[in-house]
C-alpha positions in Angstrom: -98.0 -110.4 44.8 -98.1 -113.3 42.5 -101.3 -115.4 42.6 -99.8 -118.3 40.7 -97.8 -121.0 42.4 -95.2 -119.6 44.7 -93.5 -120.1 48.1 -95.0 -117.5 50.5 -92.1 -116.0 52.4 -92.4 -114.2 55.7 -89.4 -112.6 57.3 -90.7 -111.0 60.4 -87.5 -109.3 61.3 -86.5 -107.8 58.0 -85.4 -104.3 58.4 -84.3 -101.6 56.0 -82.3 -102.7 53.0 -80.1 -100.9 50.6 -81.8 -100.0 47.2 -80.2 -102.4 44.8 -78.8 -101.7 41.4 -80.6 -103.6 38.7 -77.3 -104.9 37.4 -76.4 -106.3 40.6 -76.1 -110.1 40.9 -74.1 -110.6 44.1 -76.9 -110.1 46.6 -74.9 -110.6 49.8 -71.5 -109.6 48.6 -69.8 -106.2 48.5 -72.2 -104.7 50.9 -74.9 -104.5 48.2 -77.7 -105.9 50.3 -77.9 -105.6 54.0 -80.9 -107.5 55.7 -81.7 -108.6 59.2 -83.0 -112.2 59.6 -83.7 -114.3 62.6 -85.6 -114.1 65.8 -83.8 -111.3 67.6 -83.4 -107.6 67.0 -80.3 -105.6 67.7 -80.0 -104.1 71.1 -79.3 -100.6 69.7 -82.3 -98.3 69.5 -84.0 -97.9 66.2 -83.9 -94.3 65.0 -85.5 -92.6 62.0 -83.6 -92.6 58.8 -82.7 -89.3 57.6 -81.3 -88.8 54.0 -78.9 -86.0 53.5 -79.5 -84.3 50.2 -76.9 -83.0 47.8 -73.7 -84.6 46.7 -72.9 -86.2 43.4 -72.4 -89.7 42.1 -68.7 -89.4 43.1 -69.7 -89.0 46.7 -71.4 -92.4 46.9 -68.3 -94.4 48.0 -69.1 -98.0 47.4 -72.3 -99.9 47.1 -73.1 -100.7 50.7 -75.1 -99.0 53.4 -75.3 -100.1 57.0 -78.2 -99.1 59.2 -77.6 -98.0 62.7 -79.9 -99.6 65.1 -80.8 -102.6 63.0 -79.1 -105.9 63.0 -77.8 -106.7 59.5 -76.7 -109.7 57.6 -73.7 -108.0 56.0 -71.5 -108.8 53.1 -68.0 -107.7 53.4 -68.8 -104.4 51.6 -66.7 -101.4 52.4 -66.8 -97.9 51.1 -70.5 -97.6 51.2 -72.2 -94.6 52.7 -73.6 -95.5 56.1 -77.2 -94.7 56.7 -76.9 -94.3 60.5 -77.4 -91.7 63.2 -75.7 -89.1 61.1 -78.1 -89.4 58.2 -77.1 -90.5 54.7 -73.5 -89.3 54.6 -71.7 -87.9 51.7 -69.7 -91.0 51.2 -67.9 -90.8 54.5 -69.3 -93.8 56.3 -68.3 -97.4 55.6 -69.9 -100.7 56.3 -67.8 -103.4 57.8 -68.0 -106.8 59.3 -67.5 -110.3 58.1 -69.6 -111.9 55.5 -72.9 -113.1 57.1 -72.2 -111.7 60.5 -74.6 -109.6 62.5 -73.4 -106.0 62.8 -74.6 -102.5 63.6 -73.9 -99.7 61.1 -71.8 -97.1 62.8 -72.6 -93.4 62.7 -72.8 -92.1 59.1 -70.6 -89.4 57.7 -71.6 -85.8 57.6 -75.0 -85.2 56.0 -75.1 -84.1 52.4 -76.0 -80.6 51.7 -79.4 -79.7 50.4 -79.5 -78.9 46.7 -82.4 -76.5 46.9 -80.6 -73.4 47.7 -77.8 -74.1 45.2 -76.6 -77.1 43.3 -73.3 -76.8 44.9 -74.7 -77.7 48.3 -76.0 -74.4 49.8 -76.9 -75.4 53.3 -76.5 -78.1 56.0 -78.0 -81.6 55.3 -80.5 -83.6 57.2 -78.1 -85.6 59.3 -79.4 -86.0 62.8 -80.1 -88.4 65.6 -83.2 -88.6 67.9 -86.2 -87.1 66.4 -86.7 -84.9 63.3 -86.6 -81.7 65.3 -83.7 -82.3 67.6 -81.3 -84.0 65.3 -77.7 -83.0 65.1 -77.1 -81.2 61.8 -74.4 -82.4 59.6 -71.7 -80.4 57.9 -72.2 -79.1 54.4 -72.1 -81.8 51.7 -70.2 -82.4 48.5 -71.2 -80.2 45.7 -73.9 -81.6 43.4 -73.1 -82.1 39.7 -76.4 -80.8 38.3 -80.0 -80.9 39.1 -81.1 -82.0 42.6 -79.4 -85.1 43.9 -79.5 -87.1 47.1 -76.3 -87.4 49.1 -74.4 -90.7 49.0 -76.1 -92.2 46.0 -75.9 -89.0 43.9 -78.8 -90.0 41.8 -80.0 -86.9 39.9 -83.6 -85.8 39.5 -84.9 -84.8 36.1 -84.2 -81.2 35.2 -86.9 -78.5 35.7 -89.9 -80.4 37.2 -88.7 -80.8 40.8 -90.0 -78.0 43.1 -87.8 -79.1 46.1 -85.1 -81.5 47.2 -86.5 -85.1 47.2 -86.2 -86.4 50.7 -87.2 -89.7 52.4 -87.0 -90.4 56.1 -87.9 -93.2 58.5 -90.9 -93.0 60.9 -92.2 -95.1 63.7 -92.5 -98.7 62.6 -95.8 -100.5 62.3 -96.8 -102.6 65.3 -96.3 -105.7 63.1 -94.9 -106.4 59.6 -97.6 -106.1 57.1 -98.3 -106.3 53.4 -101.1 -106.4 50.7 -103.0 -103.8 52.7 -104.7 -100.5 51.8 -103.4 -97.1 52.7 -105.4 -93.8 52.8 -105.3 -90.5 54.6 -108.1 -88.4 56.1 -108.5 -86.0 59.0 -104.8 -85.6 59.6 -104.2 -89.4 60.0 -102.8 -92.1 57.8 -104.8 -95.4 57.9 -103.6 -98.9 57.2 -106.4 -101.3 56.2 -106.2 -105.1 56.5 -103.4 -107.2 54.8 -101.2 -109.9 56.2 -99.4 -109.7 59.5 -98.5 -112.6 58.6 -102.0 -114.0 59.0 -104.7 -112.1 57.2 -106.2 -109.5 59.5 -109.2 -107.3 60.0 -107.3 -104.7 61.9 -107.1 -101.1 61.0 -104.4 -98.8 62.2 -104.2 -95.0 62.4 -100.9 -93.0 62.3 -100.6 -89.6 64.0 -97.7 -87.8 62.2 -97.4 -85.1 65.1 -96.9 -87.9 67.6 -95.1 -90.3 65.3 -97.2 -93.1 66.7 -99.7 -95.8 65.7 -102.9 -96.9 67.4 -105.7 -99.4 66.5 -109.1 -98.2 65.4 -112.3 -100.2 64.7 -111.6 -103.4 62.9 -113.0 -104.0 59.5 -116.0 -106.4 59.5 -113.9 -109.3 58.4 -110.3 -110.3 57.6 -109.4 -109.0 54.2 -106.5 -108.2 51.8 -105.8 -106.4 48.5 -108.5 -103.8 49.2 -109.5 -101.0 46.8 -109.8 -98.0 49.0 -110.4 -94.2 48.7 -111.5 -91.2 50.7 -114.6 -89.1 49.8 -116.1 -86.5 52.1 -113.9 -87.3 55.1 -114.8 -91.0 55.1 -112.9 -94.1 53.9 -114.5 -96.4 51.4 -113.4 -99.9 50.7 -114.9 -101.3 47.4 -113.8 -104.8 46.5 -111.2 -107.0 48.2 -110.1 -110.6 48.8 -111.9 -112.0 51.9 -110.0 -114.1 54.4 -106.7 -115.6 53.6 -107.1 -116.3 49.9 -104.7 -114.8 47.5 -106.7 -115.6 44.3 -110.3 -115.2 45.3 -113.0 -115.4 44.5 -113.1 -111.7 45.2 -116.0 -109.9 47.0 -117.7 -106.8 45.7 -118.9 -105.8 49.1 -118.5 -102.1 49.8 -118.0 -100.5 53.3 -117.5 -97.0 54.5 -115.6 -96.0 57.7 -116.5 -92.8 59.7 -113.5 -91.7 61.7 -115.6 -89.5 63.9 -117.8 -92.5 65.0 -114.9 -95.0 64.6 -117.4 -97.4 62.9 -117.8 -99.3 59.6 -121.1 -99.6 57.8 -122.1 -101.6 54.6 -123.1 -99.9 51.4 -124.3 -101.1 48.0 -122.1 -103.8 46.7 -120.5 -103.9 43.2 -122.6 -105.2 40.3 -122.7 -108.9 40.2 -120.0 -110.3 38.0 -117.7 -107.3 38.4 -116.2 -108.2 41.8 -112.5 -108.0 42.0 -109.5 -107.1 44.3 -106.2 -105.4 43.8 -107.8 -102.7 41.5 -106.6 -99.1 41.4 -108.7 -96.3 42.8 -109.2 -92.6 41.9 -111.6 -90.1 43.4 -113.3 -87.3 41.4 -115.8 -85.1 43.4 -118.1 -87.5 45.3 -117.4 -90.4 43.1 -115.0 -93.4 43.6 -113.6 -94.9 40.4 -112.2 -98.5 40.5 -110.2 -99.6 37.5 -109.1 -103.3 36.8 -108.4 -105.7 39.6 -108.2 -109.5 39.8 -110.6 -112.3 40.5 -110.3 -116.1 40.6 -106.7 -116.1 39.4 -107.2 -113.7 36.5 -106.8 -110.0 35.9 -109.8 -108.1 34.7 -110.7 -105.3 32.4 -113.6 -104.1 34.6 -114.1 -100.4 35.3 -116.8 -98.9 37.4 -117.7 -95.9 39.5 -119.4 -95.6 42.9 -121.5 -92.5 43.6 -121.2 -91.9 47.3 -124.2 -89.5 47.3 -126.7 -92.1 45.7 -125.0 -95.3 47.1 -124.9 -96.7 43.5 -122.6 -98.4 41.2 -122.4 -97.7 37.4 -120.4 -99.8 34.9 -117.9 -98.0 32.8 -116.4 -99.0 29.4 -113.8 -101.8 30.1 -110.1 -101.1 30.1 -108.3 -101.7 26.7 -106.4 -104.5 28.5 -106.6 -106.5 31.6 -104.7 -104.8 34.5 -104.3 -105.1 38.3 -101.9 -103.9 41.1 -101.9 -100.6 39.4 -102.2 -96.9 40.5 -104.6 -94.2 39.5 -105.4 -90.5 40.2 -107.6 -87.6 39.0 -106.2 -84.5 37.3 -108.1 -81.8 35.3 -111.4 -83.7 35.4 -110.0 -86.8 34.0 -108.7 -90.1 35.4 -105.3 -91.6 34.9 -104.2 -95.3 35.3 -100.5 -96.2 35.5 -98.4 -99.3 36.0 -99.8 -102.7 36.9 -99.7 -106.0 35.3 -101.6 -109.1 34.4 -102.1 -111.8 37.0 -98.5 -113.0 36.2 -96.0 -110.9 37.9 -93.5 -110.1 35.1 -96.2 -109.3 32.5 -96.3 -105.6 33.1 -98.6 -103.0 31.7 -96.4 -100.1 30.5 -99.1 -98.0 29.0 -100.5 -95.0 30.8 -104.2 -94.5 30.2 -106.3 -91.4 30.4 -110.1 -91.9 31.0 -112.5 -89.0 30.2 -115.7 -89.3 32.1 -117.4 -87.0 29.6 -116.7 -89.0 26.5 -116.2 -92.4 28.2 -113.1 -92.9 26.2 -109.6 -94.1 27.0 -106.5 -92.4 25.5 -103.0 -93.7 25.7 -100.4 -91.4 27.2 -96.6 -91.5 27.7 -95.7 -95.0 29.1 -94.2 -95.4 32.5 -90.3 -95.4 32.3 -90.0 -98.6 34.5 -93.0 -100.8 34.0 -94.0 -102.8 37.1 -96.9 -104.0 39.1 -97.5 -104.0 42.9 -96.5 -100.4 43.1 -97.9 -97.7 45.4 -99.1 -94.3 44.3 -100.1 -91.0 45.8 -100.5 -87.4 44.6 -98.0 -84.7 45.5 -97.2 -81.4 43.9 -100.0 -82.1 41.4 -98.4 -85.2 40.2 -98.8 -89.0 40.7 -95.8 -90.4 42.5 -95.4 -94.2 42.2 -93.1 -96.2 44.4 -91.5 -99.7 44.3 -93.2 -102.7 42.7 -92.7 -106.4 42.1 -91.0 -108.5 39.4 -87.7 -106.6 39.2 -84.8 -108.4 37.5 -82.7 -108.8 40.6 -82.3 -111.3 43.3 -85.1 -110.0 45.5 -87.4 -109.3 42.5 -88.4 -105.9 44.0 -88.1 -102.4 42.4 -86.6 -99.4 44.2 -87.9 -96.9 41.6 -89.8 -93.7 42.3 -91.4 -92.0 39.3 -93.8 -89.1 38.9 -96.4 -88.6 36.2 -97.5 -85.1 35.3 -100.9 -85.2 33.4 -100.6 -81.6 32.3 -97.3 -82.2 30.4 -97.9 -85.9 29.8 -94.4 -86.5 31.1 -92.6 -88.7 33.6 -89.8 -87.7 36.0 -87.3 -90.1 37.8 -86.4 -89.6 41.4 -83.7 -91.1 43.7 -84.3 -94.7 44.8 -86.5 -95.8 47.8 -84.7 -96.3 51.1 -86.7 -99.6 51.5 -87.4 -101.2 48.1 -90.7 -103.0 48.4 -94.1 -104.0 46.9 -97.6 -104.9 48.1 -98.1 -101.7 50.0 -99.9 -98.4 49.6 -99.2 -94.6 49.8 -101.2 -91.7 51.0 -100.6 -87.9 51.1 -101.0 -85.6 54.2 -100.1 -82.0 53.7 -96.9 -82.0 51.7 -95.7 -85.5 52.5 -96.4 -89.0 51.1 -96.5 -91.8 53.8 -95.4 -95.3 52.8 -96.2 -97.9 55.5 -95.2 -101.6 55.3 -94.9 -103.7 52.2 -92.8 -106.7 51.3 -89.1 -106.6 50.4 -89.0 -109.9 48.5 -91.1 -111.0 45.5 -94.1 -112.9 46.8 -93.5 -112.1 50.5 -91.1 -111.0 53.2 -93.1 -108.3 54.8 -91.6 -105.4 56.8 -92.8 -103.1 59.5 -90.8 -100.2 58.0 -92.5 -96.9 57.5 -91.1 -94.0 55.6 -92.3 -90.6 54.3 -91.3 -88.9 51.0 -91.4 -85.2 50.4 -89.9 -82.3 48.3 -88.2 -80.1 50.8 
């Protein structure tokens, strides 16, 4: 989120939107963008989104997608794959309805076939209604061209690196739309920390994947946003954040730990004076929590520091080579990697990927991110850092739909099919073989959503 002058938008009833092409300029024409606005929701029940996999670019039909169970502000777009009760169809569904009129997407076409067994669409797709276990299976999809592709859009994954079919599905919505929050996973649960709902909140939520449900746990000690958060030893640590409703600071360096077993927060040693910041990126190595960059008082910083959870102490690290905030980080092979992010101005992205070696205390530049952006979410899956969405795109909403994965072993990036819900100002966390993506904002500077999806390689 920008911390300069901007108009803060809050669209409480925004629902799923179609990933936009960067070349698109007609936001509400041709079915390119379908958004729900206003005070009311559609009467139809909201069902999880299920993306059929397989199919080629030729199977995509037109640009539009309608969402069953969500009121949409539709353009006149026809020919798009409908994302409805039948999953992401292989181009069979269409979106209809007059421009600007509320509509419900009809049942999608037959689900695309999974590309894992064969590129030609070896088995049935992920069409289905109801829940993930009882959905109706679609017919086999259109043959893929090469690599692994999602049905409908036909976007191909890079050759060789993918170990399964990229799949993203919808889950139970957040109790309220939320953005600029923290997201972590521990003990079989996904936790959402603070943020705006639209007022800044101290609430913390826990998601149970087996029940597909959310519940409130102990509140954070005060309302907060843009937290730096990580998990060490089965506990959640929050180290630096914006206190209250401020979007620019000053940031606080207070550190807290949450014990899920006791459902309680306790305060720890705060960051060194003068290094307080929010919106930094976090990576965990052993019992240590690393925090890189972040913003304070309207400026991005170069700060880097590490918190030792065993000694409850902070140590300053050599500063980053450049200011950076709203980034992502992870650990691999005993080293730390920092990707994405920006300065305190939204479009001033940081394309460089940095490797930090704790042994030598030195930074090394690695392969740049293919699509630079800030405000992205990141989590580790299959040994790689997956990064999702971001803010500052060159389109009408100013939001990226990109998914990229960085492999530190090969120092390479791989592109994946677009997000179902392009957004920024959110977080990601991994449980088992799935990455969970709750909330975020679908417009630059605001427009929070309660949408929750999960991404995995089937």
